[in-house]
N, C-alpha and C positions, 0 to 999 in steps of 0.2 A: 471176115477177112480184111475189109477196108479199115475197120477200127484197129486191127492188129498192125497193119502197115503204117497207119497213122502214128501209133505208139512207137514203132521202130524209127520213123522219120524224126519225130520229136526228140527221141533219145539220142539219135545220131547227131543232132545239132550241138549237143554238149561237147563231145570230143572234137568236133569241128571248131568250136570256139576255143577250146584249150590249145589247139594247134597254132593259134595266133600268139600264144604266150611267148614263144621264142623270138619271133620278129619284134614284138613290142618290147620285150626285155632288152634285147641287144641294141635297139635303135632309139628308144624313148626313155627308159628308166635309168636312174643313177647307177654307175658301175660299182660292182663289188658290194652290194647291199642285199643279198638274197633274203636275210631274215626280216629286215624291215619291209622289203617288197612283199613278203608273205603277209605281214601284219596289215599293211595298207591295202592289200587286195582283199583280205577276208573280213577284217573287223568292221570297216565302214559299211560294207554290203550287208553283213549280218545285223548290225544295228538298224539299218534302214528297213530290212525285212521284219525285224522284231517290232519296230515302231508301227509298221503297217498291220501286222497280224495281232499284236497285243495279247500274246499268250506266253506264260512262263511255264517251265517244267514243274512237275509235281512228283513227289515220292521218288521211286527208283529212277525216274527219268532225269534227275539231276546228274547222277553218276553215269548213266547210259549216254546222255548227251555229251558229257565230258570225254568219255572213251571214244565215241564216234567222231567227235570234233578233233581229238588228238590224232586219230588214224587218218581220217579223210582230209583234215585241214592242217592241224598243228604239226604233224610230221611230214605230210605230203608236200605242202607248199614250200617250206625251206629246202627240202631235198630237190624239189622240182626246179626252183630258182637256182640252187647251187649247180645243178647239172646244166641248166640253161646258160649260166655264166661261163662254164668251163668247157662246154662241148658245142659243136655245130648243131643247128636246129634239128636237122633230120636225124643225126646220130643220137641226140638226147631223147628225142621223141620215141624212136623205135625201141628203146630199152623197155618200154611198156608192153612190148609184144609178148612177154611171158605171162602177162596178167590173166588171159583166159585159162591157161593151164593151172595157175595158182587158184583161181576162182573155182575151177572144176574140182580140184582136190579138196579145197576147204568146204565146198558145198556138200560133198559126200560125207565129210567128217562132222561138220557142224549142223547141217540141215537134213542129212539123209536123203538128198535129192540126187538122182542120176541125171547128169547133163544130157541134153539131146545129142544124138549121134552126129548130125550135120555140124553142130557147133564144135564138137571135139575134132572132127575132121578138118574144120577150118582153122583151128588154132595153130597147127604147124605151118600152114600156108601163110598165116599172118607173120610168122617169125622170119620169113624170107626177106622182109624188108631190113631186118637187123643184120642179116648175113651178107648184104650187098653194099657195103660202104665204098665210096669212091676212094681213089688213092690219096688225094689230099686230105680227105676227112679222116681216113684211117691213120695217117701219119700224125695227126694232131690229137688223137684220142687221149684223154686224160683219165688215168685209172681212178682217181678220186671222184671225178665226175661220173664215170660209169658206175661206181659203187653207190653214189648218191641216187642215180637214176633207178638202179635196181631196188634199193631200199625203199624209195618212194613207191615203186610199183607194188612191192609186197605190202606196204602199209595201206595202199588204196584197195588192194584185193581183199585184205582182212576187213577193212571198214565196210566194203560193199556187202560181204557175206553177213556181217553182224547187222547191217541195216535191214537185210531181208529177215534175219532171224528174230529181231526184236520188233520189227514193224514200227507202228506209230501208236500213241495213246488214242483211245476213242475220242472222236470229235476234233482231232488235230490234223490239219492238212499238210501238204508237202512243203509249202512255203514256211510254215511255222517250224517244222522239223529241220529244214535247211537253215533257218535263222539260228536255231539253237546250236547247231554244229559250227556254223561260221563264227559266232560270238565266242563259243568255248575254245575253238581252235585258235582264233586270233589272240585271245587273252593268254593262252598258253605260250605263244611265241614271243609276246612282249618282253618278259624278263630275260629270256635267252638272247633276244636281239639287243637289248640294252647292255647286257654283260659282254657280248661278243663284239658288237659293232658300234657301241656307244650311242650317242644321241641320234635320233632319226634324221634322215637327210632333208634338206630344204628343197622341195621339188620346184622345178621351173615349169614353164608352160607346156613343153612336150611331155614332161613327166606327169603333170596333172592329167593330160589327155590320156596317157598310157594307163595310169591308175584308174581313171574313170572307165575306160574300156574294159580292163581286166576285172574291175570290181562289179560293174553292172551287168555286162554281157558275159564275160568269161568266168564269173563266179556266181553271182546271185541267180541270173537266168539259167546258166549252164548247169549248176548243181541242182536246181529245182527240177529241170527236165531229166537229169541223170537219175535222181532218186525216184522220180515218178516212173521212169522206165524200169528201175530195179524192183519196184513194187508190182509191176504188171507183166514183165517178160521174164523168161528164164535167165538166171544170172550169167550163165556162160554165153548166151547170145548177146547180153548187154555188154559184157567185157570184150567180145569180139569186135563190137562197134568202135572200141578204142583205137582200132587201126586208122580211123579217120584223123586222129591227132598227128601221127607222123606224116601221113599223106598231105595234110594241110600245111604242116610245117615245111616239108620239102617243096611243095608247090609254091608257097610264098617265098621261100629262099631262092627258088629259081626265077620267079617273076619279078621280085622286088630287089633282091640282093645280088642277082646274077650268079648264083651258086650253080656250079656245073652238076649235071646228072649224067652218069655213065649209062650206056646201054644196058648193062647188067642191073643197075638200079631201076631203070624203067621197067625191065621185065619183072623184077621183084615186086615193084609197086602194082603192076598189073595182076600178078598172082595174089597179092594181098587184097586187092579189090574183089577178085573172084572169090577168095576165101571168105571175105566179109559177107558177101551176098549169100554164099552157101551156108554160112553160119546162121542166117536168119530164116532158112527154110524150116518148116515145122517138122517135128520128129515123127508124126503119125499121119498116114494118108487121110484119115477122117477129118483132121483139122484143116487140111488143104481144101477140102470140098465144102467147108463151112458147116459140117454136121455137128450136132451137139450130142453130148454123152447122155446116157440114161439118168445119171445123177443130176445133171443140169436140168433135164426135162422135169424130173420130179421136183426139184427145188423151185423151178419157175412155174410149175403147174400146167405146162403145155405138152401136148403129145408131139412126137416126131412127125415131120411132114411125110405124106404119102401113106399113112397107116389108117385105113378106113375103119378098121375094127376099133382102134383106140378112139377115133372120133365118135363112132357110134356109142362106145361105152361112155364117153363123156356126155353125150346127149341123154343117155339113159340115166346117168347119175344126176344130171341137172333136173330131169323130170321127177326122179324119185325125191330129190331134195326139195322140189317145189310142191310135192303132193301134200305134206303136212300143212303148208301155208294155205293151199287151196281148201283143205278140209276145215281148217279153222275159219276161213272166210265163209264157207258154206254153212258151218254151224252157227256162226254169228248172224248170218242172214236169216236162218230159221228161227233163231231166238228172237230176232227183231220182229219177224212176222208174227210170232205168237203173242208178243206183247202189244204191238200196235198194228191195227188193221191196215192192209195195203189195198190199193185200187185193184179193180178187176183186171186180170191179165190173161193172155192166151196160153193154153197148155196143149201138149201133144198126147193124144190117147195112145196107149200101148198096143191096142188091138187094131183099130181102124186107121190110126195115124191121121184122123181128121181133127181139125181144131175144135175144141169144145170150150165152152165158157164156164169157168169155175171161179169160185170166190174163196178166199182164205177165211178160216174160221177165227 
């Protein structure tokens, strides 16, 4: 149980870091450069991880890394920044509230997995954040920004499901797989950014600070934790954790930018937090008590706790397994005694059980 909640906490750090994107973009980065912002966020971080891990794709993983990089990075980043430039932070972030439902549907189709019931019940609760915009925010909603946010959510959901379906090559860690996707996605954005936005912007000191934060913390570290969680936890539970992104964005907007939060929004955020916690509850009572399944016991070679018959059987099996070795040892001792005389030793008589003195022939 402790390990499971550790995995959940580490995975939750990723959407928390993503929630800072809207504040950093609006306050530190050059205006109206969403494509180049995506490139400068993904490509340097990917090249840094690739230099550290020193592993290149092989075989089918060249095109798989390109597809995953296009969905998780190449399409998601430009759409995310476009929405961040055109929408308030909380409004842009809550568009990702539909992701758990998309992931649940794609998991059934592509993976044949049935999402846990608590996660399905939590998905509608998470969407309450998107249904409670404030009056000022709703008046400023840009339809193109909303479309970009929804398209980015669909791309991320598809990439998450394919990440679980394809897994990783043998011997390849999470950092290496993350580096492949960041480099592939960043390279895919470069020609589009050059054609649409022209030359890359010249960053000033605040922009360098913003790119460094988004690249190292919000991209390299966050995506490594996100893909780690996608490999260890049910995908619907992982996607429900994405509610932390709008919550973080709205909280930073309130604390730093003095953006107003209506009472209805506060209630919606409280419901979203409760839904997120509900979505992390295990689907089976046995897993809540830390019990292990029979398949896991057979694979690990241990018996369930509290089963004395299984423990006794294990002792009998160990004794029977040790019997041939003892017989071989006894046989070798008799052979050694027959070849080479041994000193006089005590033996126990079968009738009187008194010690008698015998000598080996």
